[in-house]
C-alpha positions in Angstrom: -0.1 0.1 0.2 1.6 3.6 -1.1 -1.6 5.7 -0.7 -4.2 6.7 1.5 -6.8 5.3 -1.1 -5.2 1.4 -2.1 -5.4 1.8 2.8 -9.1 3.0 2.1 -10.2 0.5 -0.6 -8.4 -2.3 2.2 -10.4 -1.4 4.3 -13.4 -0.5 2.0 -13.6 -5.1 1.2 -12.6 -6.1 5.1 -15.4 -4.9 6.3 -17.5 -5.6 3.4 -16.4 -9.1 4.3 -17.5 -8.8 7.5 -20.6 -7.8 7.1 -20.8 -9.9 4.7 -20.1 -13.2 7.2 -22.3 -11.3 9.8 -25.8 -11.7 7.9 -25.2 -15.3 6.6 -24.5 -16.6 11.1 -27.1 -14.2 11.5 -29.5 -16.3 8.9 -27.6 -20.0 10.0 -28.4 -18.9 13.4 -32.0 -17.5 12.8 -33.0 -20.5 10.9 -31.4 -23.0 13.0 -33.8 -21.8 15.9 -36.6 -22.2 14.0 -39.1 -24.8 15.9 -41.9 -24.6 12.9 -41.7 -24.4 9.4 -44.3 -23.4 5.8 -47.5 -24.7 6.4 -47.5 -25.5 10.1 -50.2 -23.9 11.9 -49.4 -21.6 15.3 -50.7 -19.7 17.6 -50.0 -17.3 20.0 -53.0 -15.6 22.8 -54.5 -13.1 20.2 -54.8 -15.3 16.9 -53.5 -18.0 15.1 -51.4 -18.2 10.7 -50.7 -21.0 8.8 -47.4 -20.4 7.7 -46.2 -19.1 4.7 -42.8 -17.9 5.0 -40.4 -17.1 6.8 -37.6 -14.8 7.1 -35.5 -14.0 10.5 -34.5 -9.9 11.5 -31.9 -8.8 14.4 -33.2 -7.1 17.1 -30.7 -5.6 19.7 -27.9 -7.4 17.8 -29.6 -10.5 19.1 -31.0 -12.5 15.2 -34.4 -13.6 15.1 -36.6 -16.0 12.8 -39.9 -14.3 11.6 -43.1 -16.8 10.9 -45.2 -14.8 8.4 -48.9 -16.8 7.5 -52.3 -16.1 6.4 -54.2 -14.5 10.0 -57.2 -17.5 10.7 -60.2 -17.8 12.4 -61.0 -19.6 16.6 -61.9 -22.9 13.3 -58.1 -22.6 12.5 -59.8 -21.2 8.5 -59.0 -18.5 7.2 -60.3 -15.2 6.8 -62.7 -14.1 4.7 -60.7 -11.3 4.4 -57.0 -12.9 3.6 -55.0 -11.3 6.3 -51.9 -11.7 7.1 -50.3 -12.0 10.5 -46.1 -11.9 11.0 -45.1 -14.0 14.9 -41.3 -12.9 16.0 -39.1 -16.0 17.4 -41.1 -19.5 19.4 -43.4 -18.4 21.4 -46.5 -19.9 20.1 -48.5 -22.8 20.2 -48.2 -25.5 17.4 -52.0 -26.9 16.8 -51.1 -28.7 13.5 -48.3 -29.6 11.6 -47.8 -29.6 8.0 
């Protein structure tokens, strides 16, 4: 390295590599902790969903799984309005496995 530009370019590449590896680690951790899968019906104290998609988020530097799905009525059939909901974490109860 002969110039500050060379240094800054290498530093930028290192930061990008570190961020990519951190994102991959976060994703692996979140999906590794998932208790439920697409197609499962889960509920909490207020509502239930049939899971259609799993993603993850990072909250307070801790990765966690996010379950997205179609909101269900009390008899576990889809609501007529087709509303969707998401649950964060694993504090739900499994109603029916896919």
